[in-house]
KOLGU-4560 file (N, C-alpha, C; in nm, 3 decimals, padded with zeros to 5 digits):
<recs>
<n_xx: -12.997 n_yy: -15.946 n_zz: -09.784 ca_xx: -12.983 ca_yy: -15.948 ca_zz: -09.942 c_xx: -12.863 c_yy: -16.001 c_zz: -09.964 mol: A seq: 1 type: UNK>
<n_xx: -12.733 n_yy: -16.138 n_zz: -09.961 ca_xx: -12.687 ca_yy: -16.120 ca_zz: -09.920 c_xx: -12.542 c_yy: -16.174 c_zz: -10.103 mol: A seq: 2 type: UNK>
<n_xx: -12.493 n_yy: -16.145 n_zz: -10.061 ca_xx: -12.436 ca_yy: -16.108 ca_zz: -10.186 c_xx: -12.278 c_yy: -16.243 c_zz: -10.218 mol: A seq: 3 type: UNK>
<n_xx: -12.212 n_yy: -16.132 n_zz: -10.158 ca_xx: -12.091 ca_yy: -16.223 ca_zz: -10.144 c_xx: -11.964 c_yy: -16.076 c_zz: -09.959 mol: A seq: 4 type: UNK>
<n_xx: -11.884 n_yy: -16.146 n_zz: -09.921 ca_xx: -11.852 ca_yy: -16.071 ca_zz: -09.882 c_xx: -11.852 c_yy: -15.988 c_zz: -09.844 mol: A seq: 5 type: UNK>
<n_xx: -11.879 n_yy: -15.902 n_zz: -09.723 ca_xx: -11.958 ca_yy: -15.736 ca_zz: -09.754 c_xx: -12.038 c_yy: -15.686 c_zz: -09.767 mol: A seq: 6 type: UNK>
<n_xx: -12.078 n_yy: -15.821 n_zz: -09.923 ca_xx: -12.164 ca_yy: -15.727 ca_zz: -10.004 c_xx: -12.355 c_yy: -15.788 c_zz: -09.975 mol: A seq: 7 type: UNK>
<n_xx: -12.386 n_yy: -15.673 n_zz: -09.835 ca_xx: -12.514 ca_yy: -15.655 ca_zz: -09.817 c_xx: -12.572 c_yy: -15.547 c_zz: -09.832 mol: A seq: 8 type: UNK>
<n_xx: -12.635 n_yy: -15.525 n_zz: -09.988 ca_xx: -12.687 ca_yy: -15.429 ca_zz: -09.980 c_xx: -12.789 c_yy: -15.328 c_zz: -09.972 mol: A seq: 9 type: UNK>
<n_xx: -12.889 n_yy: -15.403 n_zz: -09.924 ca_xx: -13.083 ca_yy: -15.402 ca_zz: -09.855 c_xx: -13.172 c_yy: -15.339 c_zz: -09.940 mol: A seq: 10 type: UNK>
<n_xx: -13.192 n_yy: -15.359 n_zz: -10.041 ca_xx: -13.235 ca_yy: -15.272 ca_zz: -10.100 c_xx: -13.406 c_yy: -15.271 c_zz: -10.124 mol: A seq: 11 type: UNK>
<n_xx: -13.480 n_yy: -15.131 n_zz: -10.185 ca_xx: -13.612 ca_yy: -15.129 ca_zz: -10.086 c_xx: -13.694 c_yy: -15.199 c_zz: -10.039 mol: A seq: 12 type: UNK>
<n_xx: -13.693 n_yy: -15.297 n_zz: -10.220 ca_xx: -13.754 ca_yy: -15.375 ca_zz: -10.211 c_xx: -13.668 c_yy: -15.487 c_zz: -10.257 mol: A seq: 13 type: UNK>
<n_xx: -13.765 n_yy: -15.599 n_zz: -10.255 ca_xx: -13.641 ca_yy: -15.801 ca_zz: -10.322 c_xx: -13.880 c_yy: -15.824 c_zz: -10.309 mol: A seq: 14 type: UNK>
<n_xx: -13.774 n_yy: -15.836 n_zz: -10.428 ca_xx: -13.834 ca_yy: -16.036 ca_zz: -10.454 c_xx: -13.811 c_yy: -16.134 c_zz: -10.513 mol: A seq: 15 type: UNK>
<n_xx: -13.820 n_yy: -16.274 n_zz: -10.399 ca_xx: -13.695 ca_yy: -16.386 ca_zz: -10.481 c_xx: -13.839 c_yy: -16.505 c_zz: -10.443 mol: A seq: 16 type: UNK>
<n_xx: -13.754 n_yy: -16.568 n_zz: -10.500 ca_xx: -13.780 ca_yy: -16.774 ca_zz: -10.483 c_xx: -13.819 c_yy: -16.787 c_zz: -10.393 mol: A seq: 17 type: UNK>
<n_xx: -13.859 n_yy: -16.883 n_zz: -10.276 ca_xx: -13.837 ca_yy: -16.916 ca_zz: -10.155 c_xx: -13.755 c_yy: -17.022 c_zz: -10.121 mol: A seq: 18 type: UNK>
<n_xx: -13.725 n_yy: -17.093 n_zz: -10.260 ca_xx: -13.629 ca_yy: -17.122 ca_zz: -10.214 c_xx: -13.503 c_yy: -17.081 c_zz: -10.249 mol: A seq: 19 type: UNK>
<n_xx: -13.481 n_yy: -16.921 n_zz: -10.224 ca_xx: -13.309 ca_yy: -16.873 ca_zz: -10.177 c_xx: -13.369 c_yy: -16.836 c_zz: -10.048 mol: A seq: 20 type: UNK>
<n_xx: -13.464 n_yy: -16.806 n_zz: -09.979 ca_xx: -13.454 ca_yy: -16.753 ca_zz: -09.832 c_xx: -13.477 c_yy: -16.813 c_zz: -09.713 mol: A seq: 21 type: UNK>
<n_xx: -13.358 n_yy: -16.750 n_zz: -09.621 ca_xx: -13.330 ca_yy: -16.858 ca_zz: -09.443 c_xx: -13.380 c_yy: -16.704 c_zz: -09.392 mol: A seq: 22 type: UNK>
<n_xx: -13.427 n_yy: -16.725 n_zz: -09.346 ca_xx: -13.450 ca_yy: -16.668 ca_zz: -09.179 c_xx: -13.352 c_yy: -16.573 c_zz: -09.171 mol: A seq: 23 type: UNK>
<n_xx: -13.267 n_yy: -16.536 n_zz: -09.196 ca_xx: -13.165 ca_yy: -16.457 ca_zz: -09.186 c_xx: -13.129 c_yy: -16.344 c_zz: -09.335 mol: A seq: 24 type: UNK>
<n_xx: -13.132 n_yy: -16.433 n_zz: -09.460 ca_xx: -13.123 ca_yy: -16.333 ca_zz: -09.590 c_xx: -13.101 c_yy: -16.406 c_zz: -09.657 mol: A seq: 25 type: UNK>
<n_xx: -13.150 n_yy: -16.339 n_zz: -09.778 ca_xx: -13.184 ca_yy: -16.434 ca_zz: -09.958 c_xx: -12.978 c_yy: -16.433 c_zz: -09.999 mol: A seq: 26 type: UNK>
<n_xx: -12.997 n_yy: -16.600 n_zz: -09.986 ca_xx: -12.926 ca_yy: -16.647 ca_zz: -10.025 c_xx: -12.880 c_yy: -16.708 c_zz: -10.158 mol: A seq: 27 type: UNK>
<n_xx: -12.955 n_yy: -16.679 n_zz: -10.192 ca_xx: -12.946 ca_yy: -16.695 ca_zz: -10.353 c_xx: -13.006 c_yy: -16.568 c_zz: -10.451 mol: A seq: 28 type: UNK>
<n_xx: -12.987 n_yy: -16.619 n_zz: -10.603 ca_xx: -13.037 ca_yy: -16.490 ca_zz: -10.722 c_xx: -13.171 c_yy: -16.407 c_zz: -10.652 mol: A seq: 29 type: UNK>
<n_xx: -13.207 n_yy: -16.359 n_zz: -10.615 ca_xx: -13.366 ca_yy: -16.251 ca_zz: -10.671 c_xx: -13.400 c_yy: -16.242 c_zz: -10.801 mol: A seq: 30 type: UNK>
<n_xx: -13.544 n_yy: -16.209 n_zz: -10.787 ca_xx: -13.592 ca_yy: -16.231 ca_zz: -10.902 c_xx: -13.578 c_yy: -16.124 c_zz: -10.960 mol: A seq: 31 type: UNK>
<n_xx: -13.654 n_yy: -15.976 n_zz: -10.784 ca_xx: -13.615 ca_yy: -15.853 ca_zz: -10.894 c_xx: -13.596 c_yy: -15.748 c_zz: -10.758 mol: A seq: 32 type: UNK>
<n_xx: -13.470 n_yy: -15.669 n_zz: -10.768 ca_xx: -13.429 ca_yy: -15.586 ca_zz: -10.691 c_xx: -13.515 c_yy: -15.405 c_zz: -10.665 mol: A seq: 33 type: UNK>
<n_xx: -13.570 n_yy: -15.330 n_zz: -10.642 ca_xx: -13.599 ca_yy: -15.222 ca_zz: -10.631 c_xx: -13.524 c_yy: -15.154 c_zz: -10.576 mol: A seq: 34 type: UNK>
<n_xx: -13.505 n_yy: -15.067 n_zz: -10.558 ca_xx: -13.473 ca_yy: -14.857 ca_zz: -10.580 c_xx: -13.547 c_yy: -14.809 c_zz: -10.583 mol: A seq: 35 type: UNK>
<n_xx: -13.565 n_yy: -14.766 n_zz: -10.429 ca_xx: -13.644 ca_yy: -14.581 ca_zz: -10.457 c_xx: -13.517 c_yy: -14.470 c_zz: -10.415 mol: A seq: 36 type: UNK>
<n_xx: -13.466 n_yy: -14.399 n_zz: -10.503 ca_xx: -13.398 ca_yy: -14.293 ca_zz: -10.521 c_xx: -13.404 c_yy: -14.188 c_zz: -10.411 mol: A seq: 37 type: UNK>
<n_xx: -13.328 n_yy: -14.171 n_zz: -10.347 ca_xx: -13.336 ca_yy: -14.028 ca_zz: -10.242 c_xx: -13.186 c_yy: -13.956 c_zz: -10.240 mol: A seq: 38 type: UNK>
<n_xx: -13.208 n_yy: -13.821 n_zz: -10.219 ca_xx: -13.048 ca_yy: -13.714 ca_zz: -10.221 c_xx: -12.897 c_yy: -13.796 c_zz: -10.180 mol: A seq: 39 type: UNK>
<n_xx: -12.954 n_yy: -13.853 n_zz: -10.071 ca_xx: -12.807 ca_yy: -13.892 ca_zz: -10.029 c_xx: -12.773 c_yy: -13.986 c_zz: -10.051 mol: A seq: 40 type: UNK>
<n_xx: -12.797 n_yy: -14.153 n_zz: -10.144 ca_xx: -12.822 ca_yy: -14.232 ca_zz: -10.214 c_xx: -12.800 c_yy: -14.242 c_zz: -10.330 mol: A seq: 41 type: UNK>
<n_xx: -12.811 n_yy: -14.116 n_zz: -10.376 ca_xx: -12.872 ca_yy: -14.148 ca_zz: -10.514 c_xx: -12.753 c_yy: -14.169 c_zz: -10.640 mol: A seq: 42 type: UNK>
<n_xx: -12.587 n_yy: -14.174 n_zz: -10.534 ca_xx: -12.476 ca_yy: -14.202 ca_zz: -10.672 c_xx: -12.479 c_yy: -14.348 c_zz: -10.615 mol: A seq: 43 type: UNK>
<n_xx: -12.512 n_yy: -14.383 n_zz: -10.449 ca_xx: -12.434 ca_yy: -14.538 ca_zz: -10.466 c_xx: -12.570 c_yy: -14.655 c_zz: -10.559 mol: A seq: 44 type: UNK>
<n_xx: -12.677 n_yy: -14.554 n_zz: -10.542 ca_xx: -12.813 ca_yy: -14.654 ca_zz: -10.588 c_xx: -12.761 c_yy: -14.689 c_zz: -10.746 mol: A seq: 45 type: UNK>
<n_xx: -12.758 n_yy: -14.560 n_zz: -10.786 ca_xx: -12.722 ca_yy: -14.565 ca_zz: -10.951 c_xx: -12.584 c_yy: -14.666 c_zz: -11.059 mol: A seq: 46 type: UNK>
<n_xx: -12.539 n_yy: -14.654 n_zz: -10.945 ca_xx: -12.373 ca_yy: -14.656 ca_zz: -11.024 c_xx: -12.300 c_yy: -14.831 c_zz: -10.851 mol: A seq: 47 type: UNK>
<n_xx: -12.308 n_yy: -14.819 n_zz: -10.742 ca_xx: -12.254 ca_yy: -14.908 ca_zz: -10.672 c_xx: -12.325 c_yy: -15.036 c_zz: -10.666 mol: A seq: 48 type: UNK>
<n_xx: -12.493 n_yy: -15.037 n_zz: -10.596 ca_xx: -12.567 ca_yy: -15.090 ca_zz: -10.606 c_xx: -12.620 c_yy: -15.144 c_zz: -10.753 mol: A seq: 49 type: UNK>
<n_xx: -12.585 n_yy: -15.085 n_zz: -10.850 ca_xx: -12.641 ca_yy: -15.183 ca_zz: -11.018 c_xx: -12.526 c_yy: -15.272 c_zz: -11.094 mol: A seq: 50 type: UNK>
<n_xx: -12.424 n_yy: -15.258 n_zz: -10.986 ca_xx: -12.290 ca_yy: -15.372 ca_zz: -10.973 c_xx: -12.306 c_yy: -15.475 c_zz: -10.943 mol: A seq: 51 type: UNK>
<n_xx: -12.351 n_yy: -15.400 n_zz: -10.792 ca_xx: -12.298 ca_yy: -15.548 ca_zz: -10.704 c_xx: -12.464 c_yy: -15.628 c_zz: -10.683 mol: A seq: 52 type: UNK>
<n_xx: -12.554 n_yy: -15.559 n_zz: -10.717 ca_xx: -12.711 ca_yy: -15.621 ca_zz: -10.762 c_xx: -12.700 c_yy: -15.764 c_zz: -10.907 mol: A seq: 53 type: UNK>
<n_xx: -12.595 n_yy: -15.720 n_zz: -11.045 ca_xx: -12.576 ca_yy: -15.801 ca_zz: -11.141 c_xx: -12.462 c_yy: -15.898 c_zz: -11.042 mol: A seq: 54 type: UNK>
<n_xx: -12.454 n_yy: -15.877 n_zz: -10.989 ca_xx: -12.323 ca_yy: -16.000 ca_zz: -10.918 c_xx: -12.346 c_yy: -16.057 c_zz: -10.819 mol: A seq: 55 type: UNK>
<n_xx: -12.438 n_yy: -15.978 n_zz: -10.792 ca_xx: -12.543 ca_yy: -16.148 ca_zz: -10.712 c_xx: -12.628 c_yy: -16.167 c_zz: -10.834 mol: A seq: 56 type: UNK>
<n_xx: -12.645 n_yy: -16.155 n_zz: -10.928 ca_xx: -12.771 ca_yy: -16.214 ca_zz: -11.042 c_xx: -12.907 c_yy: -16.195 c_zz: -11.072 mol: A seq: 57 type: UNK>
<n_xx: -12.921 n_yy: -16.081 n_zz: -10.986 ca_xx: -13.051 ca_yy: -16.074 ca_zz: -10.946 c_xx: -13.120 c_yy: -15.989 c_zz: -11.136 mol: A seq: 58 type: UNK>
<n_xx: -13.242 n_yy: -16.128 n_zz: -11.134 ca_xx: -13.244 ca_yy: -16.056 ca_zz: -11.296 c_xx: -13.289 c_yy: -15.963 c_zz: -11.363 mol: A seq: 59 type: UNK>
<n_xx: -13.398 n_yy: -15.881 n_zz: -11.237 ca_xx: -13.454 ca_yy: -15.768 ca_zz: -11.223 c_xx: -13.401 c_yy: -15.646 c_zz: -11.152 mol: A seq: 60 type: UNK>
<n_xx: -13.370 n_yy: -15.544 n_zz: -11.212 ca_xx: -13.328 ca_yy: -15.402 ca_zz: -11.136 c_xx: -13.393 c_yy: -15.299 c_zz: -11.154 mol: A seq: 61 type: UNK>
<n_xx: -13.506 n_yy: -15.257 n_zz: -11.096 ca_xx: -13.615 ca_yy: -15.133 ca_zz: -11.069 c_xx: -13.561 c_yy: -15.041 c_zz: -10.989 mol: A seq: 62 type: UNK>
<n_xx: -13.512 n_yy: -14.891 n_zz: -11.048 ca_xx: -13.509 ca_yy: -14.780 ca_zz: -11.013 c_xx: -13.651 c_yy: -14.636 c_zz: -11.041 mol: A seq: 63 type: UNK>
<n_xx: -13.671 n_yy: -14.605 n_zz: -10.906 ca_xx: -13.817 ca_yy: -14.505 ca_zz: -10.879 c_xx: -13.737 c_yy: -14.413 c_zz: -10.839 mol: A seq: 64 type: UNK>
<n_xx: -13.709 n_yy: -14.303 n_zz: -10.961 ca_xx: -13.699 ca_yy: -14.188 ca_zz: -10.914 c_xx: -13.813 c_yy: -14.063 c_zz: -10.874 mol: A seq: 65 type: UNK>
<n_xx: -13.833 n_yy: -14.045 n_zz: -10.729 ca_xx: -13.964 ca_yy: -13.962 ca_zz: -10.682 c_xx: -13.977 c_yy: -13.826 c_zz: -10.754 mol: A seq: 66 type: UNK>
<n_xx: -13.824 n_yy: -13.820 n_zz: -10.773 ca_xx: -13.856 ca_yy: -13.695 ca_zz: -10.843 c_xx: -13.861 c_yy: -13.596 c_zz: -10.927 mol: A seq: 67 type: UNK>
<n_xx: -13.900 n_yy: -13.715 n_zz: -10.980 ca_xx: -13.911 ca_yy: -13.728 ca_zz: -11.163 c_xx: -14.042 c_yy: -13.700 c_zz: -11.173 mol: A seq: 68 type: UNK>
<n_xx: -14.127 n_yy: -13.743 n_zz: -11.163 ca_xx: -14.096 ca_yy: -13.882 ca_zz: -11.140 c_xx: -14.120 c_yy: -14.009 c_zz: -11.226 mol: A seq: 69 type: UNK>
<n_xx: -14.034 n_yy: -14.122 n_zz: -11.193 ca_xx: -13.962 ca_yy: -14.181 ca_zz: -11.325 c_xx: -13.978 c_yy: -14.388 c_zz: -11.275 mol: A seq: 70 type: UNK>
<n_xx: -13.962 n_yy: -14.448 n_zz: -11.358 ca_xx: -13.943 ca_yy: -14.606 ca_zz: -11.347 c_xx: -13.836 c_yy: -14.589 c_zz: -11.511 mol: A seq: 71 type: UNK>
<n_xx: -13.706 n_yy: -14.681 n_zz: -11.429 ca_xx: -13.585 ca_yy: -14.757 ca_zz: -11.492 c_xx: -13.613 c_yy: -14.854 c_zz: -11.466 mol: A seq: 72 type: UNK>
<n_xx: -13.675 n_yy: -14.971 n_zz: -11.579 ca_xx: -13.629 ca_yy: -15.099 ca_zz: -11.556 c_xx: -13.504 c_yy: -15.134 c_zz: -11.665 mol: A seq: 73 type: UNK>
<n_xx: -13.408 n_yy: -15.266 n_zz: -11.542 ca_xx: -13.354 ca_yy: -15.281 ca_zz: -11.557 c_xx: -13.271 c_yy: -15.379 c_zz: -11.618 mol: A seq: 74 type: UNK>
<n_xx: -13.309 n_yy: -15.521 n_zz: -11.732 ca_xx: -13.290 ca_yy: -15.650 ca_zz: -11.732 c_xx: -13.171 c_yy: -15.713 c_zz: -11.744 mol: A seq: 75 type: UNK>
<n_xx: -13.133 n_yy: -15.814 n_zz: -11.678 ca_xx: -12.947 ca_yy: -15.822 ca_zz: -11.670 c_xx: -12.955 c_yy: -15.964 c_zz: -11.734 mol: A seq: 76 type: UNK>
<n_xx: -12.827 n_yy: -15.979 n_zz: -11.875 ca_xx: -12.873 ca_yy: -16.049 ca_zz: -11.940 c_xx: -12.660 c_yy: -16.029 c_zz: -11.989 mol: A seq: 77 type: UNK>
<n_xx: -12.669 n_yy: -16.169 n_zz: -11.978 ca_xx: -12.486 ca_yy: -16.101 ca_zz: -12.027 c_xx: -12.394 c_yy: -16.049 c_zz: -11.907 mol: A seq: 78 type: UNK>
<n_xx: -12.428 n_yy: -16.115 n_zz: -11.704 ca_xx: -12.413 ca_yy: -16.017 ca_zz: -11.658 c_xx: -12.412 c_yy: -15.905 c_zz: -11.631 mol: A seq: 79 type: UNK>
<n_xx: -12.449 n_yy: -15.843 n_zz: -11.731 ca_xx: -12.506 ca_yy: -15.672 ca_zz: -11.685 c_xx: -12.593 c_yy: -15.675 c_zz: -11.720 mol: A seq: 80 type: UNK>
<n_xx: -12.632 n_yy: -15.549 n_zz: -11.634 ca_xx: -12.772 ca_yy: -15.485 ca_zz: -11.679 c_xx: -12.782 c_yy: -15.429 c_zz: -11.851 mol: A seq: 81 type: UNK>
<n_xx: -12.987 n_yy: -15.392 n_zz: -11.820 ca_xx: -12.980 ca_yy: -15.337 ca_zz: -12.004 c_xx: -13.087 c_yy: -15.274 c_zz: -11.960 mol: A seq: 82 type: UNK>
<n_xx: -13.094 n_yy: -15.145 n_zz: -12.048 ca_xx: -13.240 ca_yy: -15.119 ca_zz: -11.981 c_xx: -13.385 c_yy: -15.185 c_zz: -12.087 mol: A seq: 83 type: UNK>
<n_xx: -13.465 n_yy: -15.152 n_zz: -12.023 ca_xx: -13.537 ca_yy: -15.252 ca_zz: -12.067 c_xx: -13.709 c_yy: -15.168 c_zz: -12.148 mol: A seq: 84 type: UNK>
<n_xx: -13.710 n_yy: -15.059 n_zz: -11.950 ca_xx: -13.811 ca_yy: -14.941 ca_zz: -12.002 c_xx: -13.821 c_yy: -14.835 c_zz: -11.964 mol: A seq: 85 type: UNK>
<n_xx: -13.780 n_yy: -14.752 n_zz: -12.001 ca_xx: -13.796 ca_yy: -14.610 ca_zz: -11.875 c_xx: -14.024 c_yy: -14.556 c_zz: -11.934 mol: A seq: 86 type: UNK>
<n_xx: -14.049 n_yy: -14.551 n_zz: -11.764 ca_xx: -14.119 ca_yy: -14.433 ca_zz: -11.776 c_xx: -14.136 c_yy: -14.332 c_zz: -11.653 mol: A seq: 87 type: UNK>
<n_xx: -14.185 n_yy: -14.202 n_zz: -11.740 ca_xx: -14.229 ca_yy: -14.120 ca_zz: -11.703 c_xx: -14.363 c_yy: -14.042 c_zz: -11.636 mol: A seq: 88 type: UNK>
<n_xx: -14.376 n_yy: -13.986 n_zz: -11.476 ca_xx: -14.483 ca_yy: -13.895 ca_zz: -11.491 c_xx: -14.607 c_yy: -14.011 c_zz: -11.490 mol: A seq: 89 type: UNK>
<n_xx: -14.712 n_yy: -13.954 n_zz: -11.635 ca_xx: -14.858 ca_yy: -13.992 ca_zz: -11.621 c_xx: -14.808 c_yy: -14.197 c_zz: -11.700 mol: A seq: 90 type: UNK>
<n_xx: -14.706 n_yy: -14.245 n_zz: -11.747 ca_xx: -14.678 ca_yy: -14.278 ca_zz: -11.862 c_xx: -14.653 c_yy: -14.413 c_zz: -11.776 mol: A seq: 91 type: UNK>
<n_xx: -14.725 n_yy: -14.540 n_zz: -11.825 ca_xx: -14.801 ca_yy: -14.687 ca_zz: -11.732 c_xx: -14.669 c_yy: -14.781 c_zz: -11.838 mol: A seq: 92 type: UNK>
<n_xx: -14.632 n_yy: -14.801 n_zz: -11.695 ca_xx: -14.546 ca_yy: -14.919 ca_zz: -11.745 c_xx: -14.557 c_yy: -15.065 c_zz: -11.779 mol: A seq: 93 type: UNK>
<n_xx: -14.612 n_yy: -15.132 n_zz: -11.834 ca_xx: -14.780 ca_yy: -15.279 ca_zz: -11.796 c_xx: -14.562 c_yy: -15.376 c_zz: -11.836 mol: A seq: 94 type: UNK>
<n_xx: -14.612 n_yy: -15.474 n_zz: -11.776 ca_xx: -14.548 ca_yy: -15.595 ca_zz: -11.792 c_xx: -14.562 c_yy: -15.740 c_zz: -11.739 mol: A seq: 95 type: UNK>
<n_xx: -14.556 n_yy: -15.876 n_zz: -11.799 ca_xx: -14.611 ca_yy: -15.978 ca_zz: -11.738 c_xx: -14.422 c_yy: -16.063 c_zz: -11.695 mol: A seq: 96 type: UNK>
<n_xx: -14.346 n_yy: -16.000 n_zz: -11.686 ca_xx: -14.175 ca_yy: -16.006 ca_zz: -11.649 c_xx: -14.137 c_yy: -15.944 c_zz: -11.554 mol: A seq: 97 type: UNK>
<n_xx: -14.103 n_yy: -15.967 n_zz: -11.430 ca_xx: -14.094 ca_yy: -16.100 ca_zz: -11.375 c_xx: -14.263 c_yy: -16.152 c_zz: -11.362 mol: A seq: 98 type: UNK>
<n_xx: -14.326 n_yy: -16.108 n_zz: -11.385 ca_xx: -14.423 ca_yy: -16.057 ca_zz: -11.336 c_xx: -14.569 c_yy: -15.981 c_zz: -11.372 mol: A seq: 99 type: UNK>
<n_xx: -14.717 n_yy: -15.991 n_zz: -11.399 ca_xx: -14.814 ca_yy: -15.879 ca_zz: -11.408 c_xx: -14.852 c_yy: -15.763 c_zz: -11.308 mol: A seq: 100 type: UNK>
<n_xx: -14.743 n_yy: -15.682 n_zz: -11.382 ca_xx: -14.757 ca_yy: -15.560 ca_zz: -11.283 c_xx: -14.837 c_yy: -15.466 c_zz: -11.399 mol: A seq: 101 type: UNK>
<n_xx: -14.857 n_yy: -15.289 n_zz: -11.336 ca_xx: -14.863 ca_yy: -15.242 ca_zz: -11.427 c_xx: -14.847 c_yy: -15.086 c_zz: -11.322 mol: A seq: 102 type: UNK>
<n_xx: -14.712 n_yy: -14.980 n_zz: -11.348 ca_xx: -14.635 ca_yy: -14.903 ca_zz: -11.254 c_xx: -14.679 c_yy: -14.776 c_zz: -11.318 mol: A seq: 103 type: UNK>
<n_xx: -14.743 n_yy: -14.689 n_zz: -11.261 ca_xx: -14.774 ca_yy: -14.516 ca_zz: -11.245 c_xx: -14.740 c_yy: -14.389 c_zz: -11.219 mol: A seq: 104 type: UNK>
<n_xx: -14.546 n_yy: -14.405 n_zz: -11.270 ca_xx: -14.452 ca_yy: -14.402 ca_zz: -11.172 c_xx: -14.484 c_yy: -14.167 c_zz: -11.078 mol: A seq: 105 type: UNK>
<n_xx: -14.576 n_yy: -14.122 n_zz: -11.120 ca_xx: -14.730 ca_yy: -14.012 ca_zz: -11.083 c_xx: -14.755 c_yy: -14.042 c_zz: -10.954 mol: A seq: 106 type: UNK>
<n_xx: -14.802 n_yy: -14.242 n_zz: -10.949 ca_xx: -14.911 ca_yy: -14.267 ca_zz: -10.859 c_xx: -14.858 c_yy: -14.294 c_zz: -10.769 mol: A seq: 107 type: UNK>
<n_xx: -14.693 n_yy: -14.315 n_zz: -10.778 ca_xx: -14.612 ca_yy: -14.367 ca_zz: -10.660 c_xx: -14.614 c_yy: -14.238 c_zz: -10.593 mol: A seq: 108 type: UNK>
<n_xx: -14.564 n_yy: -14.116 n_zz: -10.616 ca_xx: -14.545 ca_yy: -14.033 ca_zz: -10.517 c_xx: -14.696 c_yy: -13.902 c_zz: -10.465 mol: A seq: 109 type: UNK>
<n_xx: -14.784 n_yy: -13.962 n_zz: -10.571 ca_xx: -14.905 ca_yy: -13.935 ca_zz: -10.499 c_xx: -14.965 c_yy: -13.949 c_zz: -10.288 mol: A seq: 110 type: UNK>
</recs>
């Protein structure tokens, strides 16, 4: 994912329209980026990448924390992310935006 000079953050998962894909990178705003937190990259994923993805106009930013386990869903609004949902353990997150999906954080770590 190329956002600007020196800003190639490399999310764990990216969903983008074919219109913004090139052979080398995602060259336009992605629909969704997902980061799975790790002890060594936790601060970068929660703060620095949040700003980078907002600058890159990623519509949705999901943060998966396998230690809790939890899913935090952030939606881009007016250039910044707002928390849309947060679920933990066996709670289910069901949505149709940006696509139909059901996520149960505890099932991601089994």
